[in-house]
PyMOL CGO cylinders between C-alpha atoms (Angstrom):
from pymol import cmd
from pymol.cgo import CYLINDER

trace = [
    CYLINDER, -11.95, 4.96, 15.04, -11.98, 6.72, 18.35, 0.3, 1, 1, 1, 1, 1, 1,
    CYLINDER, -11.98, 6.72, 18.35, -13.92, 8.45, 21.07, 0.3, 1, 1, 1, 1, 1, 1,
    CYLINDER, -13.92, 8.45, 21.07, -16.51, 11.11, 20.28, 0.3, 1, 1, 1, 1, 1, 1,
    CYLINDER, -16.51, 11.11, 20.28, -16.92, 13.21, 23.41, 0.3, 1, 1, 1, 1, 1, 1,
    CYLINDER, -16.92, 13.21, 23.41, -18.87, 16.29, 24.33, 0.3, 1, 1, 1, 1, 1, 1,
    CYLINDER, -18.87, 16.29, 24.33, -18.83, 18.76, 27.18, 0.3, 1, 1, 1, 1, 1, 1,
    CYLINDER, -18.83, 18.76, 27.18, -22.44, 19.03, 28.24, 0.3, 1, 1, 1, 1, 1, 1,
    CYLINDER, -22.44, 19.03, 28.24, -24.25, 21.29, 30.68, 0.3, 1, 1, 1, 1, 1, 1,
    CYLINDER, -24.25, 21.29, 30.68, -27.39, 20.27, 32.45, 0.3, 1, 1, 1, 1, 1, 1,
    CYLINDER, -27.39, 20.27, 32.45, -29.83, 23.18, 32.74, 0.3, 1, 1, 1, 1, 1, 1,
    CYLINDER, -29.83, 23.18, 32.74, -33.36, 23.82, 33.99, 0.3, 1, 1, 1, 1, 1, 1,
    CYLINDER, -33.36, 23.82, 33.99, -33.55, 20.75, 36.21, 0.3, 1, 1, 1, 1, 1, 1,
    CYLINDER, -33.55, 20.75, 36.21, -37.14, 20.13, 37.35, 0.3, 1, 1, 1, 1, 1, 1,
    CYLINDER, -37.14, 20.13, 37.35, -37.54, 18.59, 40.82, 0.3, 1, 1, 1, 1, 1, 1,
    CYLINDER, -37.54, 18.59, 40.82, -41.08, 17.61, 39.99, 0.3, 1, 1, 1, 1, 1, 1,
    CYLINDER, -41.08, 17.61, 39.99, -40.58, 15.60, 36.78, 0.3, 1, 1, 1, 1, 1, 1,
    CYLINDER, -40.58, 15.60, 36.78, -36.82, 14.96, 37.25, 0.3, 1, 1, 1, 1, 1, 1,
    CYLINDER, -36.82, 14.96, 37.25, -36.03, 16.18, 33.72, 0.3, 1, 1, 1, 1, 1, 1,
    CYLINDER, -36.03, 16.18, 33.72, -33.55, 18.75, 32.50, 0.3, 1, 1, 1, 1, 1, 1,
    CYLINDER, -33.55, 18.75, 32.50, -32.24, 20.21, 29.28, 0.3, 1, 1, 1, 1, 1, 1,
    CYLINDER, -32.24, 20.21, 29.28, -28.74, 19.38, 28.13, 0.3, 1, 1, 1, 1, 1, 1,
    CYLINDER, -28.74, 19.38, 28.13, -26.72, 21.98, 26.26, 0.3, 1, 1, 1, 1, 1, 1,
    CYLINDER, -26.72, 21.98, 26.26, -23.67, 20.81, 24.29, 0.3, 1, 1, 1, 1, 1, 1,
    CYLINDER, -23.67, 20.81, 24.29, -20.85, 23.27, 25.03, 0.3, 1, 1, 1, 1, 1, 1,
    CYLINDER, -20.85, 23.27, 25.03, -18.03, 21.70, 23.04, 0.3, 1, 1, 1, 1, 1, 1,
    CYLINDER, -18.03, 21.70, 23.04, -16.94, 18.48, 21.34, 0.3, 1, 1, 1, 1, 1, 1,
    CYLINDER, -16.94, 18.48, 21.34, -13.70, 16.51, 21.17, 0.3, 1, 1, 1, 1, 1, 1,
    CYLINDER, -13.70, 16.51, 21.17, -12.51, 13.51, 19.17, 0.3, 1, 1, 1, 1, 1, 1,
    CYLINDER, -12.51, 13.51, 19.17, -9.64, 11.29, 20.27, 0.3, 1, 1, 1, 1, 1, 1,
    CYLINDER, -9.64, 11.29, 20.27, -8.26, 8.36, 18.28, 0.3, 1, 1, 1, 1, 1, 1,
    CYLINDER, -8.26, 8.36, 18.28, -8.09, 4.95, 19.93, 0.3, 1, 1, 1, 1, 1, 1,
    CYLINDER, -8.09, 4.95, 19.93, -4.36, 5.08, 19.06, 0.3, 1, 1, 1, 1, 1, 1,
    CYLINDER, -4.36, 5.08, 19.06, -3.87, 7.86, 21.62, 0.3, 1, 1, 1, 1, 1, 1,
    CYLINDER, -3.87, 7.86, 21.62, -5.87, 6.24, 24.41, 0.3, 1, 1, 1, 1, 1, 1,
    CYLINDER, -5.87, 6.24, 24.41, -3.09, 3.94, 25.64, 0.3, 1, 1, 1, 1, 1, 1,
    CYLINDER, -3.09, 3.94, 25.64, -1.79, 6.58, 28.09, 0.3, 1, 1, 1, 1, 1, 1,
    CYLINDER, -1.79, 6.58, 28.09, -5.26, 7.03, 29.58, 0.3, 1, 1, 1, 1, 1, 1,
    CYLINDER, -5.26, 7.03, 29.58, -5.46, 3.28, 30.28, 0.3, 1, 1, 1, 1, 1, 1,
    CYLINDER, -5.46, 3.28, 30.28, -1.94, 3.26, 31.67, 0.3, 1, 1, 1, 1, 1, 1,
    CYLINDER, -1.94, 3.26, 31.67, -2.09, 6.34, 33.92, 0.3, 1, 1, 1, 1, 1, 1,
    CYLINDER, -2.09, 6.34, 33.92, -5.70, 7.49, 34.31, 0.3, 1, 1, 1, 1, 1, 1,
    CYLINDER, -5.70, 7.49, 34.31, -7.82, 4.37, 34.73, 0.3, 1, 1, 1, 1, 1, 1,
    CYLINDER, -7.82, 4.37, 34.73, -6.78, 0.85, 33.67, 0.3, 1, 1, 1, 1, 1, 1,
    CYLINDER, -6.78, 0.85, 33.67, -10.36, -0.32, 33.04, 0.3, 1, 1, 1, 1, 1, 1,
    CYLINDER, -10.36, -0.32, 33.04, -12.11, 2.71, 31.54, 0.3, 1, 1, 1, 1, 1, 1,
    CYLINDER, -12.11, 2.71, 31.54, -9.26, 4.74, 30.05, 0.3, 1, 1, 1, 1, 1, 1,
    CYLINDER, -9.26, 4.74, 30.05, -10.46, 8.15, 28.87, 0.3, 1, 1, 1, 1, 1, 1,
    CYLINDER, -10.46, 8.15, 28.87, -14.08, 7.14, 29.52, 0.3, 1, 1, 1, 1, 1, 1,
    CYLINDER, -14.08, 7.14, 29.52, -13.27, 7.60, 33.22, 0.3, 1, 1, 1, 1, 1, 1,
    CYLINDER, -13.27, 7.60, 33.22, -13.84, 11.35, 32.75, 0.3, 1, 1, 1, 1, 1, 1,
    CYLINDER, -13.84, 11.35, 32.75, -17.50, 10.86, 31.75, 0.3, 1, 1, 1, 1, 1, 1,
    CYLINDER, -17.50, 10.86, 31.75, -19.99, 12.28, 34.27, 0.3, 1, 1, 1, 1, 1, 1,
    CYLINDER, -19.99, 12.28, 34.27, -17.27, 13.37, 36.72, 0.3, 1, 1, 1, 1, 1, 1,
    CYLINDER, -17.27, 13.37, 36.72, -17.04, 16.85, 38.29, 0.3, 1, 1, 1, 1, 1, 1,
    CYLINDER, -17.04, 16.85, 38.29, -14.64, 19.07, 36.32, 0.3, 1, 1, 1, 1, 1, 1,
    CYLINDER, -14.64, 19.07, 36.32, -12.49, 19.73, 39.38, 0.3, 1, 1, 1, 1, 1, 1,
    CYLINDER, -12.49, 19.73, 39.38, -11.86, 15.97, 39.70, 0.3, 1, 1, 1, 1, 1, 1,
    CYLINDER, -11.86, 15.97, 39.70, -11.30, 15.58, 35.94, 0.3, 1, 1, 1, 1, 1, 1,
    CYLINDER, -11.30, 15.58, 35.94, -8.73, 18.40, 35.92, 0.3, 1, 1, 1, 1, 1, 1,
    CYLINDER, -8.73, 18.40, 35.92, -6.89, 16.96, 38.90, 0.3, 1, 1, 1, 1, 1, 1,
    CYLINDER, -6.89, 16.96, 38.90, -6.61, 13.51, 37.28, 0.3, 1, 1, 1, 1, 1, 1,
    CYLINDER, -6.61, 13.51, 37.28, -5.68, 14.90, 33.85, 0.3, 1, 1, 1, 1, 1, 1,
    CYLINDER, -5.68, 14.90, 33.85, -2.89, 16.94, 35.47, 0.3, 1, 1, 1, 1, 1, 1,
    CYLINDER, -2.89, 16.94, 35.47, -1.63, 13.76, 37.10, 0.3, 1, 1, 1, 1, 1, 1,
    CYLINDER, -1.63, 13.76, 37.10, -1.80, 11.92, 33.75, 0.3, 1, 1, 1, 1, 1, 1,
    CYLINDER, -1.80, 11.92, 33.75, 0.17, 14.70, 32.05, 0.3, 1, 1, 1, 1, 1, 1,
    CYLINDER, 0.17, 14.70, 32.05, 2.81, 14.56, 34.80, 0.3, 1, 1, 1, 1, 1, 1,
    CYLINDER, 2.81, 14.56, 34.80, 3.09, 10.78, 34.26, 0.3, 1, 1, 1, 1, 1, 1,
    CYLINDER, 3.09, 10.78, 34.26, 3.62, 11.26, 30.51, 0.3, 1, 1, 1, 1, 1, 1,
    CYLINDER, 3.62, 11.26, 30.51, 6.33, 13.85, 31.17, 0.3, 1, 1, 1, 1, 1, 1,
    CYLINDER, 6.33, 13.85, 31.17, 8.13, 11.54, 33.64, 0.3, 1, 1, 1, 1, 1, 1,
    CYLINDER, 8.13, 11.54, 33.64, 7.89, 8.60, 31.20, 0.3, 1, 1, 1, 1, 1, 1,
    CYLINDER, 7.89, 8.60, 31.20, 9.31, 10.86, 28.49, 0.3, 1, 1, 1, 1, 1, 1,
    CYLINDER, 9.31, 10.86, 28.49, 12.52, 11.37, 30.48, 0.3, 1, 1, 1, 1, 1, 1,
    CYLINDER, 12.52, 11.37, 30.48, 11.18, 14.28, 32.54, 0.3, 1, 1, 1, 1, 1, 1,
    CYLINDER, 11.18, 14.28, 32.54, 10.57, 16.38, 29.45, 0.3, 1, 1, 1, 1, 1, 1,
    CYLINDER, 10.57, 16.38, 29.45, 7.45, 17.55, 27.66, 0.3, 1, 1, 1, 1, 1, 1,
    CYLINDER, 7.45, 17.55, 27.66, 6.92, 15.57, 24.45, 0.3, 1, 1, 1, 1, 1, 1,
    CYLINDER, 6.92, 15.57, 24.45, 7.35, 17.90, 21.48, 0.3, 1, 1, 1, 1, 1, 1,
    CYLINDER, 7.35, 17.90, 21.48, 6.86, 17.84, 17.75, 0.3, 1, 1, 1, 1, 1, 1,
    CYLINDER, 6.86, 17.84, 17.75, 8.26, 19.92, 14.90, 0.3, 1, 1, 1, 1, 1, 1,
    CYLINDER, 8.26, 19.92, 14.90, 6.02, 22.85, 13.94, 0.3, 1, 1, 1, 1, 1, 1,
    CYLINDER, 6.02, 22.85, 13.94, 5.50, 24.50, 10.55, 0.3, 1, 1, 1, 1, 1, 1,
    CYLINDER, 5.50, 24.50, 10.55, 5.74, 28.26, 9.76, 0.3, 1, 1, 1, 1, 1, 1,
    CYLINDER, 5.74, 28.26, 9.76, 2.19, 28.83, 11.02, 0.3, 1, 1, 1, 1, 1, 1,
    CYLINDER, 2.19, 28.83, 11.02, 2.93, 27.11, 14.34, 0.3, 1, 1, 1, 1, 1, 1,
    CYLINDER, 2.93, 27.11, 14.34, 0.87, 24.04, 13.45, 0.3, 1, 1, 1, 1, 1, 1,
    CYLINDER, 0.87, 24.04, 13.45, 2.10, 20.47, 13.89, 0.3, 1, 1, 1, 1, 1, 1,
    CYLINDER, 2.10, 20.47, 13.89, 4.28, 19.51, 10.93, 0.3, 1, 1, 1, 1, 1, 1,
    CYLINDER, 4.28, 19.51, 10.93, 3.23, 15.97, 10.08, 0.3, 1, 1, 1, 1, 1, 1,
    CYLINDER, 3.23, 15.97, 10.08, 5.35, 14.05, 7.59, 0.3, 1, 1, 1, 1, 1, 1,
    CYLINDER, 5.35, 14.05, 7.59, 5.54, 10.73, 5.80, 0.3, 1, 1, 1, 1, 1, 1,
    CYLINDER, 5.54, 10.73, 5.80, 8.66, 9.80, 7.76, 0.3, 1, 1, 1, 1, 1, 1,
    CYLINDER, 8.66, 9.80, 7.76, 8.63, 6.79, 10.04, 0.3, 1, 1, 1, 1, 1, 1,
    CYLINDER, 8.63, 6.79, 10.04, 8.99, 7.47, 13.76, 0.3, 1, 1, 1, 1, 1, 1,
    CYLINDER, 8.99, 7.47, 13.76, 9.29, 5.19, 16.81, 0.3, 1, 1, 1, 1, 1, 1,
    CYLINDER, 9.29, 5.19, 16.81, 6.08, 4.46, 18.72, 0.3, 1, 1, 1, 1, 1, 1,
    CYLINDER, 6.08, 4.46, 18.72, 5.55, 3.56, 22.38, 0.3, 1, 1, 1, 1, 1, 1,
    CYLINDER, 5.55, 3.56, 22.38, 5.64, -0.14, 21.53, 0.3, 1, 1, 1, 1, 1, 1,
    CYLINDER, 5.64, -0.14, 21.53, 9.02, 0.06, 19.74, 0.3, 1, 1, 1, 1, 1, 1,
    CYLINDER, 9.02, 0.06, 19.74, 7.49, -0.15, 16.29, 0.3, 1, 1, 1, 1, 1, 1,
    CYLINDER, 7.49, -0.15, 16.29, 7.73, 2.31, 13.46, 0.3, 1, 1, 1, 1, 1, 1,
    CYLINDER, 7.73, 2.31, 13.46, 4.76, 4.31, 12.16, 0.3, 1, 1, 1, 1, 1, 1,
    CYLINDER, 4.76, 4.31, 12.16, 4.23, 7.19, 9.77, 0.3, 1, 1, 1, 1, 1, 1,
    CYLINDER, 4.23, 7.19, 9.77, 4.35, 10.57, 11.49, 0.3, 1, 1, 1, 1, 1, 1,
    CYLINDER, 4.35, 10.57, 11.49, 0.82, 11.42, 10.41, 0.3, 1, 1, 1, 1, 1, 1,
    CYLINDER, 0.82, 11.42, 10.41, -0.86, 12.29, 13.70, 0.3, 1, 1, 1, 1, 1, 1,
    CYLINDER, -0.86, 12.29, 13.70, -2.28, 8.81, 14.28, 0.3, 1, 1, 1, 1, 1, 1,
    CYLINDER, -2.28, 8.81, 14.28, 0.81, 7.12, 15.72, 0.3, 1, 1, 1, 1, 1, 1,
    CYLINDER, 0.81, 7.12, 15.72, 0.88, 5.78, 19.29, 0.3, 1, 1, 1, 1, 1, 1,
    CYLINDER, 0.88, 5.78, 19.29, 3.47, 8.28, 20.52, 0.3, 1, 1, 1, 1, 1, 1,
    CYLINDER, 3.47, 8.28, 20.52, 4.07, 10.15, 23.76, 0.3, 1, 1, 1, 1, 1, 1,
    CYLINDER, 4.07, 10.15, 23.76, 3.46, 13.40, 21.89, 0.3, 1, 1, 1, 1, 1, 1,
    CYLINDER, 3.46, 13.40, 21.89, 0.01, 12.39, 20.63, 0.3, 1, 1, 1, 1, 1, 1,
    CYLINDER, 0.01, 12.39, 20.63, -1.09, 11.14, 24.07, 0.3, 1, 1, 1, 1, 1, 1,
    CYLINDER, -1.09, 11.14, 24.07, 0.29, 14.31, 25.69, 0.3, 1, 1, 1, 1, 1, 1,
    CYLINDER, 0.29, 14.31, 25.69, -1.47, 16.49, 23.11, 0.3, 1, 1, 1, 1, 1, 1,
    CYLINDER, -1.47, 16.49, 23.11, -4.83, 14.81, 23.76, 0.3, 1, 1, 1, 1, 1, 1,
    CYLINDER, -4.83, 14.81, 23.76, -4.47, 15.03, 27.54, 0.3, 1, 1, 1, 1, 1, 1,
    CYLINDER, -4.47, 15.03, 27.54, -3.52, 18.71, 27.45, 0.3, 1, 1, 1, 1, 1, 1,
    CYLINDER, -3.52, 18.71, 27.45, -6.35, 19.57, 25.05, 0.3, 1, 1, 1, 1, 1, 1,
    CYLINDER, -6.35, 19.57, 25.05, -8.88, 17.79, 27.30, 0.3, 1, 1, 1, 1, 1, 1,
    CYLINDER, -8.88, 17.79, 27.30, -7.44, 19.59, 30.34, 0.3, 1, 1, 1, 1, 1, 1,
    CYLINDER, -7.44, 19.59, 30.34, -7.70, 22.97, 28.60, 0.3, 1, 1, 1, 1, 1, 1,
    CYLINDER, -7.70, 22.97, 28.60, -11.32, 22.36, 27.69, 0.3, 1, 1, 1, 1, 1, 1,
    CYLINDER, -11.32, 22.36, 27.69, -12.20, 21.01, 31.16, 0.3, 1, 1, 1, 1, 1, 1,
    CYLINDER, -12.20, 21.01, 31.16, -10.47, 23.87, 32.98, 0.3, 1, 1, 1, 1, 1, 1,
    CYLINDER, -10.47, 23.87, 32.98, -12.87, 26.40, 31.45, 0.3, 1, 1, 1, 1, 1, 1,
    CYLINDER, -12.87, 26.40, 31.45, -15.68, 24.82, 33.49, 0.3, 1, 1, 1, 1, 1, 1,
    CYLINDER, -15.68, 24.82, 33.49, -13.82, 23.79, 36.66, 0.3, 1, 1, 1, 1, 1, 1,
    CYLINDER, -13.82, 23.79, 36.66, -16.21, 25.78, 38.88, 0.3, 1, 1, 1, 1, 1, 1,
    CYLINDER, -16.21, 25.78, 38.88, -19.43, 24.67, 37.17, 0.3, 1, 1, 1, 1, 1, 1,
    CYLINDER, -19.43, 24.67, 37.17, -20.95, 21.58, 38.80, 0.3, 1, 1, 1, 1, 1, 1,
    CYLINDER, -20.95, 21.58, 38.80, -23.49, 21.24, 35.98, 0.3, 1, 1, 1, 1, 1, 1,
    CYLINDER, -23.49, 21.24, 35.98, -20.86, 20.61, 33.27, 0.3, 1, 1, 1, 1, 1, 1,
    CYLINDER, -20.86, 20.61, 33.27, -19.63, 17.10, 32.53, 0.3, 1, 1, 1, 1, 1, 1,
    CYLINDER, -19.63, 17.10, 32.53, -18.01, 15.01, 29.81, 0.3, 1, 1, 1, 1, 1, 1,
    CYLINDER, -18.01, 15.01, 29.81, -20.23, 12.65, 27.89, 0.3, 1, 1, 1, 1, 1, 1,
    CYLINDER, -20.23, 12.65, 27.89, -19.37, 10.23, 25.12, 0.3, 1, 1, 1, 1, 1, 1,
    CYLINDER, -19.37, 10.23, 25.12, -19.85, 7.08, 23.14, 0.3, 1, 1, 1, 1, 1, 1,
]
cmd.load_cgo(trace, "trace")
């Protein structure tokens, strides 16, 4: 379970009938397990949904702040993960500590600093492409 989000662009707005076309530029999925950091450091009530319908410049600013907060909480270091030969994340069946001092399988779904950091940086990368386009916004469930 998680958030299904899309980067949408409003085009051909008609002043007369107040309608426009919406073009889906990209999509993103984030597990609920990784949303804890967004509630903690982005918006305590809306979490990641805070980014919906906001200007990209504002989204990027807040996501940068969220990423900085994760780094500080991680002992002033960027959360990392072991990579395989192809440079992809090397998930395993090992148990790792989570943010709530539990143990979970290292399968990409755990509530870890790395997974929250990864989601925030991926959203920032996607948002940054459209930082100067006022017609682009995040939309979601």
